[in-house]
C-alpha positions in Angstrom: 7.3 33.9 -0.1 3.9 32.4 -0.7 2.3 29.1 0.3 4.7 27.1 -1.8 4.9 23.3 -1.3 8.1 21.6 -2.1 8.4 17.9 -2.9 9.5 16.9 0.6 6.3 18.5 2.1 4.1 16.9 -0.5 5.8 13.5 0.1 5.4 13.7 3.9 1.7 14.7 3.5 1.1 11.7 1.2 2.8 9.3 3.6 0.8 10.6 6.5 -2.5 10.4 4.5 -1.6 6.8 3.5 -1.1 5.7 7.1 -4.3 7.5 8.2 -6.3 5.8 5.4 -4.9 2.4 6.2 -5.7 2.8 9.9 -9.2 4.1 9.2 -9.9 1.2 6.8 -8.8 -1.4 9.4 -11.2 0.2 11.9 -14.1 0.3 9.5 -13.5 -3.3 8.4 -13.2 -4.5 12.0 -16.3 -2.7 13.3 -18.3 -3.7 10.3 -17.5 -7.3 10.8 -18.4 -7.2 14.5 -21.7 -5.5 13.8 -22.8 -8.1 11.2 -21.3 -11.0 13.2 -18.9 -11.9 10.4 -15.2 -12.4 10.5 -13.1 -9.6 9.0 -10.8 -10.7 6.1 -7.9 -8.8 4.7 -4.2 -8.5 4.3 -1.4 -6.2 3.2 1.8 -5.8 1.4 5.0 -4.2 2.7 7.5 -3.4 -0.1 11.1 -3.4 1.1 12.9 -2.3 -2.0 11.8 -4.7 -4.8 10.9 -7.4 -2.3 7.2 -7.7 -1.4 6.3 -9.1 2.1 2.7 -10.3 1.9 0.4 -11.2 4.8 -3.3 -11.9 5.1 -6.1 -13.7 6.9 -7.4 -16.0 4.1 -6.3 -17.6 0.9 -8.4 -15.3 -1.3 -6.8 -12.2 0.1 -3.3 -13.7 -0.3 -3.9 -14.6 -4.0 -5.0 -11.0 -4.8 -2.1 -9.5 -2.8 0.5 -11.8 -4.5 -0.7 -10.6 -7.9 -0.5 -7.0 -6.7 3.0 -7.6 -5.3 4.2 -9.1 -8.6 2.7 -6.2 -10.5 4.3 -3.6 -8.2 7.6 -5.3 -8.4 7.5 -5.3 -12.2 6.5 -1.6 -12.3 9.4 -0.9 -9.9 11.9 -2.7 -12.2 10.5 -0.9 -15.3 10.9 2.5 -13.6 14.4 1.6 -12.5 15.3 0.5 -16.0 13.8 3.6 -17.7 15.4 6.0 -15.2 18.8 4.4 -15.5 18.6 5.0 -19.3 17.6 8.6 -18.8 20.3 9.5 -16.4 
């Protein structure tokens, strides 16, 4: 057997990289804000099934994240509809 990656391994690697990227971006944003004397702004989305949970530090971030949450929810429903037709 060679160095074959199955879908489970690829999925786990992508999840780990996503968490690492999120953690690193929070650190960079926090330290950058401290160095310049500015307040760090940001937010995030947690998708639990088709329901987006949105949090943020300011109104601008929340507006962008709400649009992103709606887009992700629509994409999820489109994929669910297409896959249900194919199976």
